[in-house]
Each structure stands twice: as structure tokens, then as C-alpha cells.
C-alpha positions in Angstrom: 25.3 -5.6 31.7 24.6 -8.8 29.3 25.4 -9.1 25.3 22.4 -10.0 23.2 22.7 -13.1 21.7 23.1 -13.4 17.9 20.4 -16.2 17.9 16.6 -14.9 17.9 15.3 -14.9 21.5 12.0 -17.0 20.7 12.9 -19.1 17.7 10.0 -20.4 16.2 8.7 -23.8 17.9 7.9 -25.3 14.7 10.4 -25.4 12.1 8.7 -27.3 9.8 6.2 -24.3 9.3 9.0 -22.1 7.8 9.7 -24.6 5.1 8.3 -24.1 1.8 5.2 -25.9 0.9 6.2 -29.2 -0.7 5.1 -29.5 -4.5 2.7 -32.5 -3.6 1.1 -30.7 -0.8 0.9 -27.5 -3.3 -0.6 -29.9 -5.9 -2.9 -31.4 -3.4 -4.3 -27.9 -2.3 -4.6 -26.8 -6.2 -6.6 -30.0 -7.0 -8.8 -29.6 -4.0 -9.7 -25.9 -5.1 -10.3 -27.0 -8.4 -12.7 -30.0 -7.3 -14.8 -27.6 -5.3 -14.3 -24.3 -7.5 -18.0 -24.6 -9.2 -19.6 -24.8 -5.8 -17.7 -21.8 -4.3 -18.8 -19.8 -7.6 -22.4 -20.9 -6.8 -22.3 -19.9 -3.5 -20.7 -16.5 -4.5 -23.6 -16.2 -7.1 -26.0 -16.7 -4.3 -24.3 -14.3 -2.0 -24.0 -11.6 -4.8 -27.9 -12.2 -5.6 -29.3 -12.5 -2.2 -27.2 -10.2 0.2 -28.7 -7.4 1.7 -25.7 -5.5 2.2 -24.2 -3.7 -1.1 -20.8 -3.9 0.0 -21.3 -7.9 0.4 -22.7 -8.0 -3.1 -20.0 -6.1 -4.8 -17.4 -7.7 -3.2 -18.9 -11.3 -4.1 -19.5 -9.9 -7.7 -15.6 -8.7 -7.8 -14.6 -12.4 -6.7 -16.7 -13.9 -9.7 -15.4 -11.6 -12.2 -11.7 -11.9 -11.0 -11.9 -15.4 -11.1 -13.2 -15.4 -14.9 -11.3 -12.4 -16.1 -8.5 -12.1 -14.0 -7.4 -9.2 -11.6 -7.6 -6.0 -13.7 -4.0 -4.5 -14.4 -2.4 -1.8 -12.2 -1.0 1.0 -14.6 2.0 2.8 -13.6 1.6 6.4 -14.2 4.0 9.2 -13.2 2.8 13.0 -13.2 0.7 14.8 -15.8 3.8 16.6 -17.1 6.1 13.5 -16.6 4.8 10.3 -17.3 7.0 7.1 -16.4 8.3 5.4 -19.6 10.2 2.3 -19.2 13.1 2.5 -21.5 15.2 -0.7 -20.2 14.9 -3.4 -18.0 18.0 -4.6 -16.2 18.5 -8.0 -14.5 21.6 -7.5 -11.8 23.1 -10.7 -10.0 24.6 -9.4 -6.8 27.4 -11.9 -5.0 26.0 -12.0 -1.4 29.5 -12.5 -0.2 30.5 -9.1 -1.1 27.4 -7.1 -0.1 
């Protein structure tokens, strides 16, 4: 019986794809999105106004509102008798060598 190798059997062929996006590329994408933002909003508005299917209109309207007002917050709720109350937030740093 052969022992399984500790290395991945099918490592990614393009290791560059696993690297985080550089700040330069991230900035270029951000700039392109800003340049085309007004066109995208206009297209969403056209879809919201002219689409025949309700779900398509609602989705387009939701996208417009989220861009204008931000996504709605999600409340953290417990049971009716036991609401969740945050009393402290603790930051714990764990040494990876010991865990």
C-alpha cells in the first residue's frame, strides 16, 4: 500500500492565481468601476423600469438602492425571552507554534 504524499495531488498550475491582488491592480479595477458606474446605474434603472419579470425589476432596484444607501445591516437577535446582549469584545492573539 502506498503512502499518501503530504503535498497536494493536483497543485494549482498557476501559482500567480493564488497570490493576493496587488494594490496597483486593485486600484485599476476600482478606477474602472468608478468610471463606468454612472453607465451601470443607468442600465440598472433601465432594467428596473422596463423588465417584464417582477424578480428582475426587484433585483435591479435592490442593486441601485444598495449602491446609494449601502446594504442594510443584519440584526443579531436571540430568542424572544433570551435576547443576545454583547457585554464585551475580546481580541485574542494565538501563537501558531503552540496551536
